[in-house]
N, C-alpha and C positions, 0 to 999 in steps of 0.2 A: 943788356946783360941782366940776367935774372938775379934777384937778391936772394940771399940765403935765409931760410926761415929759422928764427931763433926761438928756442924753448923758453917760456917765462920762468923766471927765478922765484923760488918760494920766499925769498927775503926781499924786503923793500930796500932799494939801493940807498946806502948812506945811514939808515937808521939801525940796522942790525937786528930788527924785530921780525918775527915770523908773521906772515900774512895768514889770517884765519881763513879756513875753508868754510864755505857755506854748508851747513848741515840741514837736510830736509827736516821740517818740523814734524811731519807725520809720515811714517813709513807704512805702506800697505802690506800687511802680512797675510799670506795665503793660509787660511785655516782648514780648508777642505779641498776636495778634488775640483779641478777645473771643468772636466766633463762630468755631467750628471748621469750619463748612461754609457755602458760599455761600447767603445768604438774601436774598430779594427781597420787597419790600412794595409792593403796588399801592394807592395812595391817591388821593383826590379832590384838587382844587386847594386845599381848605381843610385838608387833612391827615388827614381821616377816611378810614379804610380802606373799600374797596368790599366788598360781600358777594360773594365769589367762589366760592360753592358750585358745584361742577361744573366750574370752570375748570381748565385745566392750562397748563403752560409748557414750551417747548423751548429749550435752549441750543444755538446753532449756531456752529460755527467752521469757516471755509473751505468753506461750503456743506454741511457734514456735521452731522447732529444728534449732539451729544455726550451730552446728558442730557435726560430728560423727567421732570417731577414735577407733582403735583397741588397746587393751592392749597387752603388750608383756608378756612373761611367768614369769616375775619378779614383776608383779603387777603395772606396770607403763603405763600410757597412756599420750600421748602428743598431744595437739590440735594445729596443725601447723598454723591455721588461726586465733588464738586468742593471740594477743601480750600481754605482761605483762608490767607493772602492769595493771590489768584489770580495765576498766572504769565502768563496770556495774556488777551487780550480776547475777548469773546463777543458774540453778538447774541441777545437773548432775544425770543421770540415767544410771545404769550399768546393762547389759544384758549378758546372756550366749549365746552360739552359736545357741541355739534354739529359742532365742528371749524372754526367761523368764526373767522378771524384778527382779533383786536381791536387789538393793539398790537405794534409791533416796535421795540425800543430797543437801543442799543449800550451794552455794559458794558465799561468800560476795564479794563486789567490793574491789579493791586495793590489790589484791593478785597475787603472781606469782606461788605458789605451793599450793596444798591442799592434805590432807590425809583423806581417807575414812577408819575409824577404825571399824572393825567387819564385 
């Protein structure tokens, strides 16, 4: 017969005193962005990345192409010349290897990563 798991009590039995919880001595605080360059992930509605072999993306600002980069096969594109957090908003346009436009999405300012869903 399996024994029932018992949750530990916060009090020491018989003493009536509270057991002190261990407090980490140094907390690591995130002071800046995790990603240093703008990264975009293209995923399906269930969160699984598309196979984007041969696809590429363009970042457009005020009708001008700011940057172009290729997707890897896991649905990720990294724009090496766009530092994060972004200062301005962009429009991202995704194309297949033949230049057919698949998606166009708006990326707001002050982001480091963005997901295209669908």
